[in-house]
N, CA, C and O of each residue as an XYZ file, in Angstrom:
360
protein
N      92.869   -179.220   -139.229
C      92.603   -178.333   -138.902
C      91.437   -178.022   -138.809
O      91.224   -178.009   -140.022
N      89.855   -177.578   -138.087
C      88.899   -177.599   -138.441
C      88.828   -175.888   -138.493
O      89.529   -175.070   -137.896
N      87.668   -175.674   -139.475
C      87.799   -173.939   -139.812
C      85.984   -174.349   -139.731
O      85.345   -175.189   -140.365
N      85.510   -173.270   -138.578
C      84.010   -172.936   -138.222
C      83.782   -171.804   -138.860
O      84.408   -170.803   -138.513
N      83.088   -171.757   -139.641
C      82.334   -170.681   -140.374
C      80.854   -169.805   -140.044
O      79.723   -170.280   -139.942
N      81.293   -168.336   -139.914
C      80.254   -168.182   -139.195
C      79.168   -167.203   -139.794
O      79.572   -166.110   -139.397
N      78.079   -166.989   -140.486
C      77.690   -166.144   -141.349
C      76.957   -165.038   -140.898
O      75.886   -165.070   -140.293
N      77.818   -163.742   -141.344
C      76.952   -162.259   -140.628
C      75.524   -162.361   -141.467
O      75.166   -163.090   -142.392
N      74.798   -161.183   -140.643
C      73.167   -160.836   -141.248
C      73.421   -159.914   -141.529
O      73.902   -159.313   -140.568
N      73.378   -159.134   -142.705
C      73.457   -157.796   -142.843
C      72.304   -157.291   -143.959
O      72.345   -157.976   -144.981
N      71.454   -156.408   -143.970
C      70.413   -156.385   -144.972
C      70.361   -154.536   -145.076
O      71.168   -153.690   -144.689
N      69.372   -154.449   -145.595
C      68.704   -152.911   -146.379
C      67.985   -152.614   -146.048
O      67.490   -152.941   -147.127
N      66.828   -152.040   -145.278
C      65.469   -151.700   -145.768
C      64.618   -150.429   -145.778
O      65.057   -149.531   -145.059
N      63.667   -150.210   -146.341
C      63.716   -148.906   -146.380
C      61.948   -148.866   -145.607
O      61.010   -149.623   -145.854
N      61.993   -147.936   -144.840
C      60.686   -147.820   -143.903
C      60.085   -146.237   -144.290
O      60.874   -145.298   -144.401
N      59.338   -146.149   -144.386
C      58.482   -144.633   -144.641
C      58.183   -144.265   -143.374
O      57.441   -144.862   -142.593
N      58.732   -143.351   -143.209
C      58.945   -142.042   -141.815
C      58.794   -140.622   -142.073
O      59.601   -139.930   -142.694
N      57.467   -140.154   -141.439
C      56.935   -139.002   -141.448
C      56.853   -138.732   -142.999
O      57.207   -137.697   -143.562
N      56.423   -139.635   -143.465
C      56.275   -139.781   -144.767
C      57.320   -139.338   -146.108
O      57.244   -139.119   -147.317
N      58.179   -139.366   -145.167
C      59.366   -139.904   -146.327
C      60.021   -141.417   -146.704
O      59.383   -142.321   -146.165
N      61.115   -141.857   -147.486
C      61.486   -142.906   -147.227
C      62.460   -142.982   -146.537
O      63.111   -141.957   -146.739
N      63.206   -143.932   -145.459
C      64.339   -143.366   -144.818
C      65.130   -145.063   -144.986
O      64.524   -146.120   -144.810
N      66.416   -144.945   -145.315
C      66.979   -146.756   -145.505
C      67.545   -147.237   -144.097
O      68.292   -146.430   -143.544
N      67.387   -148.002   -143.677
C      67.718   -148.371   -142.578
C      68.657   -149.925   -142.803
O      68.284   -150.972   -143.332
N      69.761   -149.632   -142.281
C      70.814   -150.734   -142.342
C      71.138   -151.318   -141.177
O      71.630   -150.677   -140.248
N      70.831   -152.880   -141.117
C      70.817   -153.715   -139.809
C      72.060   -154.659   -140.140
O      72.288   -155.247   -141.197
N      72.807   -154.650   -138.957
C      73.765   -155.691   -139.202
C      73.496   -156.547   -137.673
O      72.871   -156.152   -136.689
N      74.115   -157.672   -137.861
C      74.765   -158.705   -136.845
C      75.659   -159.494   -137.329
O      75.656   -159.982   -138.459
N      76.629   -159.676   -136.300
C      77.771   -160.457   -136.476
C      77.855   -161.807   -136.763
O      78.876   -162.384   -137.135
N      76.670   -162.347   -136.568
C      76.613   -163.697   -136.235
C      75.156   -164.021   -136.474
O      74.223   -163.262   -136.214
N      75.055   -165.323   -137.037
C      73.549   -165.654   -137.579
C      72.984   -166.235   -136.638
O      71.904   -166.612   -137.094
N      73.075   -166.562   -135.500
C      72.526   -166.858   -134.098
C      71.128   -166.322   -133.920
O      70.965   -165.492   -134.815
N      70.154   -166.406   -133.251
C      69.131   -165.853   -133.018
C      69.204   -164.750   -131.551
O      68.570   -163.714   -131.350
N      70.156   -165.393   -130.741
C      70.308   -164.498   -129.720
C      71.312   -163.310   -129.880
O      71.807   -163.584   -130.973
N      71.762   -162.454   -129.567
C      72.668   -161.421   -129.061
C      71.808   -160.323   -129.810
O      70.579   -160.378   -129.844
N      72.735   -159.078   -130.553
C      72.076   -158.032   -130.976
C      72.150   -157.858   -132.449
O      72.804   -158.605   -133.177
N      71.380   -156.737   -132.901
C      71.547   -155.929   -133.966
C      71.680   -154.320   -133.959
O      70.853   -153.624   -133.369
N      72.829   -153.755   -134.688
C      73.540   -152.547   -134.737
C      72.559   -152.222   -135.863
O      72.143   -153.101   -136.618
N      72.130   -150.696   -135.975
C      70.987   -150.074   -136.642
C      71.415   -148.771   -137.203
O      71.831   -147.895   -136.444
N      71.364   -148.642   -138.091
C      72.368   -147.245   -138.828
C      71.665   -146.389   -139.570
O      71.733   -146.592   -140.782
N      70.788   -145.191   -139.090
C      70.098   -144.400   -140.937
C      70.699   -143.234   -140.459
O      71.379   -143.062   -139.448
N      70.189   -142.109   -141.729
C      70.486   -141.097   -141.786
C      69.416   -139.999   -141.112
O      68.257   -140.286   -141.415
N      69.526   -138.888   -140.324
C      68.367   -138.411   -140.179
C      68.535   -136.978   -141.499
O      69.409   -136.843   -142.356
N      67.456   -136.187   -141.227
C      67.068   -134.936   -142.146
C      68.569   -134.134   -142.600
O      68.874   -133.771   -143.736
N      69.356   -133.993   -141.374
C      70.402   -133.270   -141.344
C      71.653   -133.860   -141.985
O      72.625   -133.248   -142.428
N      71.432   -135.179   -141.944
C      72.971   -135.934   -142.944
C      73.550   -136.541   -141.611
O      74.612   -137.163   -141.598
N      72.872   -136.345   -140.620
C      73.550   -136.932   -139.230
C      73.362   -138.629   -139.532
O      72.517   -138.886   -140.389
N      73.985   -139.663   -138.981
C      73.836   -140.853   -138.509
C      73.590   -141.096   -137.149
O      74.195   -140.591   -136.204
N      72.670   -141.898   -137.108
C      71.968   -142.243   -135.876
C      71.734   -143.936   -135.483
O      70.743   -144.637   -135.686
N      72.958   -144.257   -134.891
C      73.126   -145.767   -134.682
C      72.692   -146.050   -133.495
O      72.894   -145.186   -132.641
N      71.973   -147.326   -133.073
C      70.960   -147.755   -131.972
C      71.400   -149.563   -132.625
O      71.668   -150.107   -133.696
N      71.187   -150.042   -130.690
C      71.263   -151.402   -131.141
C      69.595   -152.404   -130.621
O      68.955   -152.069   -129.624
N      69.353   -153.090   -131.144
C      68.335   -154.075   -130.645
C      68.787   -155.004   -130.456
O      69.690   -155.530   -131.106
N      67.981   -155.599   -129.051
C      68.415   -156.819   -128.621
C      66.891   -157.746   -128.494
O      65.794   -157.305   -128.154
N      67.190   -158.912   -128.823
C      65.802   -159.905   -128.339
C      65.177   -159.736   -126.733
O      66.010   -160.019   -125.872
N      64.211   -159.434   -126.366
C      63.595   -159.672   -125.065
C      62.198   -160.013   -125.119
O      61.208   -159.306   -125.305
N      62.329   -161.265   -124.914
C      60.764   -161.723   -124.860
C      59.619   -162.036   -126.304
O      58.518   -161.528   -126.521
N      60.428   -163.105   -127.154
C      60.251   -163.150   -128.462
C      60.269   -161.631   -129.023
O      59.615   -161.653   -130.066
N      60.681   -160.491   -128.804
C      60.635   -159.513   -129.986
C      61.891   -158.913   -129.720
O      62.651   -159.128   -128.775
N      62.043   -157.926   -130.929
C      63.396   -157.551   -130.841
C      62.660   -155.876   -130.282
O      61.611   -155.315   -130.598
N      63.769   -155.490   -129.349
C      63.390   -153.828   -129.050
C      64.656   -153.295   -129.273
O      65.699   -153.842   -129.631
N      64.341   -151.904   -128.950
C      65.411   -151.216   -129.155
C      66.239   -151.007   -127.810
O      65.468   -150.635   -126.925
N      67.489   -151.115   -127.383
C      68.551   -151.439   -126.463
C      67.888   -150.132   -125.538
O      67.131   -150.046   -124.571
N      68.407   -149.466   -126.156
C      67.965   -147.845   -125.383
C      67.597   -146.941   -126.175
O      67.980   -146.641   -127.306
N      66.599   -146.400   -125.305
C      66.203   -145.268   -126.258
C      66.334   -143.679   -126.071
O      65.640   -142.836   -126.638
N      67.346   -143.456   -125.179
C      67.828   -142.217   -124.760
C      68.543   -141.224   -126.163
O      69.637   -141.503   -126.655
N      67.942   -140.424   -126.489
C      68.716   -139.842   -127.346
C      67.984   -139.770   -128.717
O      67.969   -138.832   -129.514
N      67.216   -141.316   -128.823
C      66.762   -141.400   -130.011
C      65.903   -140.339   -130.595
O      65.220   -139.677   -129.813
N      65.842   -140.064   -132.002
C      64.429   -139.240   -132.187
C      62.709   -139.911   -132.094
O      62.633   -141.129   -131.934
N      61.799   -139.358   -132.164
C      60.439   -140.055   -131.813
C      60.338   -140.665   -132.945
O      59.362   -141.393   -132.764
N      60.674   -140.829   -133.897
C      60.249   -141.399   -135.452
C      61.265   -142.546   -135.225
O      60.526   -143.491   -135.500
N      62.556   -143.154   -134.883
C      63.160   -144.155   -134.555
C      62.378   -145.011   -133.801
O      62.059   -146.147   -134.152
N      61.957   -144.270   -132.384
C      61.261   -145.255   -131.360
C      60.014   -145.765   -131.816
O      59.524   -146.889   -131.702
N      59.518   -144.540   -132.450
C      58.067   -145.176   -133.096
C      57.829   -146.002   -133.749
O      56.711   -146.491   -133.918
N      59.581   -146.562   -134.617
C      58.897   -147.895   -135.745
C      59.849   -148.952   -135.273
O      60.533   -149.766   -135.894
N      59.735   -148.768   -134.313
C      60.437   -150.042   -133.418
C      59.873   -151.410   -133.886
O      60.629   -152.321   -134.223
N      58.115   -151.562   -133.900
C      57.598   -152.576   -134.279
C      57.783   -152.841   -135.839
O      57.617   -154.020   -136.152
N      58.065   -152.055   -136.769
C      58.542   -152.417   -138.092
C      59.802   -153.330   -138.031
O      59.962   -154.337   -138.721
N      60.862   -152.735   -136.913
C      62.568   -152.741   -137.220
C      62.076   -154.800   -136.495
O      62.594   -155.803   -136.986
N      61.460   -154.819   -135.806
C      61.086   -156.302   -135.223
C      60.110   -157.074   -136.225
O      60.197   -158.293   -136.078
N      59.417   -156.766   -136.975
C      59.303   -157.343   -138.425
C      60.006   -157.991   -139.111
O      60.034   -159.221   -139.153
N      60.953   -156.896   -140.011
C      61.924   -156.989   -140.290
C      63.008   -157.958   -140.247
O      63.536   -158.616   -141.143
N      63.301   -157.863   -138.485
C      64.325   -158.879   -138.477
C      63.655   -160.162   -138.488
O      64.347   -161.098   -138.889
N      62.482   -160.416   -138.143
C      61.970   -161.823   -138.134
C      61.903   -162.303   -139.445
O      62.720   -163.211   -139.597
N      61.126   -162.008   -140.660
C      61.586   -162.047   -141.545
C      62.676   -162.372   -142.699
O      62.771   -162.969   -143.771
N      63.655   -161.375   -141.535
C      64.929   -162.019   -142.237
C      65.242   -163.206   -142.417
O      65.424   -163.927   -143.399
N      65.312   -163.398   -140.474
C      65.938   -164.880   -140.348
C      65.048   -165.756   -140.661
O      65.568   -166.872   -140.637
N      64.047   -165.789   -140.920
C      63.294   -166.978   -141.794
C      63.492   -167.147   -143.438
O      63.212   -168.121   -144.137
N      63.999   -166.021   -143.771
C      64.738   -166.371   -145.051
C      66.426   -167.157   -144.823
O      66.981   -167.823   -145.697
N      66.845   -166.943   -143.813
C      68.324   -167.825   -143.797
C      68.352   -168.944   -143.137
O      69.387   -169.611   -143.095
């Protein structure tokens, strides 16, 4: 019997948004470059915001920007850089 191990990618980064540090949690169920990341963050009211990022034209983009606060959408380039950096480390 052959076992095949698939490495998960999971990391947390702090990003300064609107003058405050926010903790963004990134999770990907496998280490292949294709697929999507799930990202979650708390807003100022303590509500958890969860969204997906997908690879499109060699850039990680927010899959659906509906109902997301502007500070999340405006941080998309920073998310892309963090994900690319994480793949370089792995």
